[in-house]
C-alpha positions in Angstrom: 0.1 0.2 -0.3 1.4 3.7 -0.9 2.2 5.8 2.3 0.0 8.7 1.0 -2.7 8.9 -2.2 -2.8 11.5 -4.9 -6.1 12.6 -4.5 -6.9 12.1 -0.9 -7.8 8.6 -0.5 -7.9 6.5 2.4 -7.7 2.7 1.0 -9.3 0.1 3.0 -6.6 -2.3 3.9 -8.0 -4.7 6.2 -9.7 -7.5 4.3 -12.2 -8.5 7.5 -13.8 -5.1 7.4 -13.9 -5.4 3.5 -15.5 -9.1 3.4 -18.1 -7.3 6.0 -19.1 -4.5 3.7 -19.5 -7.2 0.6 -21.9 -9.3 2.3 -24.2 -6.3 3.3 -24.4 -6.0 -0.8 -28.0 -7.8 -1.8 -28.3 -10.3 -4.2 -29.6 -9.8 -8.0 -29.2 -9.3 -11.5 -28.2 -5.9 -12.1 -24.6 -4.1 -12.5 -22.5 -4.1 -9.6 -21.1 -0.6 -9.6 -18.2 0.1 -6.9 -17.1 3.7 -6.7 -13.9 4.7 -5.7 -12.5 1.2 -6.5 -8.5 2.5 -5.4 -6.7 -0.7 -5.3 -9.6 -3.6 -5.7 -9.6 -4.7 -2.7 -13.5 -4.5 -2.7 -13.6 -5.7 -6.2 -11.7 -8.9 -5.8 -14.6 -9.9 -3.1 -17.4 -9.1 -5.2 -16.3 -10.7 -8.4 -16.0 -14.0 -5.9 -19.1 -13.2 -4.4 -21.1 -12.5 -7.7 -19.6 -14.7 -10.1 -22.8 -13.9 -12.5 -23.2 -10.3 -12.4 -21.7 -8.0 -14.3 -19.1 -5.6 -12.3 -18.4 -1.9 -12.8 -15.3 -0.4 -11.2 -15.3 3.6 -11.4 -11.6 5.4 -10.6 -10.8 8.7 -11.0 -7.2 8.3 -10.8 -5.5 7.6 -13.9 -2.8 5.2 -12.3 -5.2 3.3 -10.2 -7.6 2.4 -13.1 -4.4 1.0 -15.0 -3.6 -1.0 -11.8 -7.4 -2.3 -11.8 -7.4 -2.8 -15.4 -4.3 -5.1 -15.4 -5.5 -6.9 -12.0 -8.9 -7.7 -13.2 -9.3 -7.6 -17.2 -5.5 -7.0 -18.8 -3.3 -9.4 -19.5 -1.8 -9.9 -16.3 -5.0 -10.2 -14.5 -7.4 -13.5 -15.1 -10.3 -12.9 -17.5 -13.1 -12.6 -16.3 -15.6 -13.2 -19.3 -16.1 -9.8 -20.3 -18.3 -9.1 -17.4 -16.2 -6.4 -15.6 -15.3 -3.0 -16.8 -13.0 -0.4 -15.1 -14.5 3.5 -16.2 -12.2 5.9 -15.6 -13.8 9.0 -14.7 -15.8 11.2 -11.6 -18.4 9.7 -10.4 -20.2 12.9 -10.0 -20.2 13.3 -13.9 -21.6 9.9 -14.3 -25.3 9.5 -15.5 -26.8 6.6 -14.1 -29.2 5.8 -17.0 -26.8 6.3 -19.6 -24.0 4.6 -18.7 -26.2 1.3 -17.8 -29.6 1.5 -19.8 -30.5 -2.5 -19.0 -31.5 -1.1 -15.4 -31.1 -0.1 -11.9 -27.5 -0.7 -10.5 -26.3 -1.7 -7.3 -23.8 0.3 -5.4 -21.1 -0.3 -3.5 -18.0 1.9 -2.0 -15.3 3.6 0.0 -16.3 7.0 -0.9 -14.0 9.7 -0.7 -14.8 12.2 2.1 -14.1 15.2 0.4 -17.1 14.9 -1.9 -19.4 13.3 0.6 -22.1 16.5 0.4 -21.9 16.2 -3.4 -22.0 12.8 -3.7 -25.3 12.1 -1.6 -26.8 14.9 -3.9 -25.5 12.7 -7.2 -26.8 9.9 -5.5 -30.5 11.7 -4.4 -30.3 12.9 -8.3 -29.8 9.4 -9.6 -32.0 7.3 -7.4 -34.5 6.3 -10.1 -31.5 4.3 -11.7 -30.4 2.8 -8.0 -31.1 -0.7 -6.4 -29.7 -0.3 -3.7 -26.3 0.7 -2.0 -23.7 0.1 0.8 -21.7 3.3 1.1 -18.9 4.0 3.3 -18.4 7.6 4.4 -16.6 9.9 7.5 -18.6 8.9 10.5 -19.5 12.3 11.3 -21.0 13.0 8.1 -23.0 9.8 8.3 -24.3 11.1 11.6 -25.7 14.3 10.1 -27.1 12.8 6.9 -29.4 10.2 9.2 -29.5 12.7 12.3 -33.3 13.0 13.6 -35.0 16.2 13.8 -33.9 18.7 16.8 -30.5 18.8 16.9 -27.4 20.7 15.2 -26.8 18.1 12.8 -30.1 17.9 11.3 -30.0 19.7 7.8 -31.7 20.0 4.5 -29.9 16.9 3.1 -30.5 14.9 6.2 -34.5 16.1 5.2 -34.5 15.4 1.6 -32.1 12.0 2.5 -34.6 10.5 4.6 -37.8 11.4 2.9 -36.1 9.5 -0.8 -34.5 6.5 1.4 -34.5 3.4 3.7 -31.3 4.1 5.2 -29.7 1.8 8.0 -26.5 2.3 9.6 -24.4 -1.2 9.7 -20.9 -0.5 11.6 -18.1 1.8 12.2 -14.9 1.4 10.7 -11.5 2.3 12.8 -8.6 4.7 11.3 -6.3 1.5 11.4 -8.2 0.0 8.6 -6.8 2.3 6.2 -3.7 3.2 4.7 -2.8 6.0 4.9 -4.8 6.4 8.6 -7.5 9.2 8.6 -8.3 10.7 11.3 -11.8 9.8 12.0 -13.9 7.2 11.9 -15.7 5.4 9.3 -19.2 4.5 9.0 -21.0 1.6 6.8 -24.4 2.7 5.9 -27.0 0.6 3.6 -29.6 2.4 1.8 -32.7 1.4 -0.5 -34.6 4.1 -2.4 -38.0 5.0 -1.7 -40.6 5.4 -3.8 -40.7 9.5 -4.6 -43.0 11.6 -2.4 -43.6 13.9 -5.1 -43.2 14.2 -8.6 -41.1 17.3 -8.0 -38.1 16.3 -6.0 -35.7 18.8 -7.2 -38.4 21.8 -5.7 -38.7 20.1 -2.6 -34.9 20.0 -2.2 -34.9 23.7 -3.1 -37.5 24.5 -0.8 -35.9 22.8 2.2 -32.3 24.7 2.0 -34.6 27.5 2.0 -35.7 26.6 5.4 -32.9 26.2 6.6 -31.4 29.1 5.1 -30.4 30.6 8.1 -30.5 28.6 11.2 -31.0 30.9 14.0 -34.1 32.8 11.7 -37.6 30.8 12.5 -38.8 28.7 9.6 -41.1 31.6 8.6 -38.8 34.2 8.4 -36.8 32.1 5.7 -39.6 31.4 3.9 -40.9 34.9 4.0 -38.6 35.7 1.2 -40.4 33.8 -1.3 -44.1 33.9 0.0 -46.1 36.8 0.8 -47.8 37.7 4.6 -51.3 35.8 3.3 -49.8 32.9 2.1 -47.3 32.2 4.9 -50.5 32.6 7.5 -52.6 30.1 5.5 -49.6 28.0 5.4 -49.4 28.2 9.2 -52.7 28.0 9.8 -53.0 24.7 7.8 -49.9 23.1 9.4 -50.1 24.4 13.0 -46.5 24.9 12.7 -45.8 27.7 15.4 -44.7 30.9 14.6 -41.2 30.6 16.8 -40.5 27.0 15.2 -37.3 26.7 13.6 -36.4 23.8 10.6 -34.4 21.9 12.8 -37.3 21.0 15.0 -39.4 19.5 12.2 -39.4 16.3 11.3 -38.9 15.5 7.4 -42.5 14.6 6.6 -43.4 17.8 8.0 -41.4 19.9 5.1 -43.0 17.3 2.8 -46.7 18.6 3.9 -45.3 22.1 3.9 -44.3 21.9 0.6 -47.4 20.6 -1.0 -49.4 23.5 0.8 -46.6 26.2 -0.8 -47.0 24.7 -4.0 -50.7 24.7 -4.0 -50.6 28.6 -3.2 -48.5 29.2 -6.4 
């Protein structure tokens, strides 16, 4: 294993934790897409456990992508019957529907921590093309993503993710399981997309962001830049949300109800 990573990656090296991650991947027939395959510790185990499923490995680092090609599909590695593909690129630029038109994919990976927020937003946008996901991210980020209402960690992304997915926290992974060692603990979660709660998910996300725009302001003060007093009064009366309430105090379902009422006021 390298002492440092060119793009700030922390590579999982502990085979025990790697196997626990792979064991969480659900059986199925669609493509398995590993995000940030790195040196291929998860890749090899995925190929062993799912001998009949197509596997795609995406890696943004060109040297690592070449290493994966040599190991799994090149002349130096065993042939896999054409079922493995190494994709050189940035996952944030991948449209799953275009890349994998045959159907939903199963996602798995040790995700780059510096793009955690952007990657979850990508997952939210791509949710209709995802069957299920097994993801490892920084524990502090997962704490925010799965936070219940009422605390400082709860945010707009928490609300929308919890409305669109059924997530489950699985286990933590200590720094010593990686090379180089990160300064933080990691957490593995599983997530399965739910039926969308409304047809306009993008607008719903924008509405929830507006509700959280300034955390020290009340919910209604944040919304006052978009809605007039009469509309806000009608929404408050219909929802029962008090004038002093802040966004962090509302559960995800309350935002959906408010968004529905706000849409009817337009």
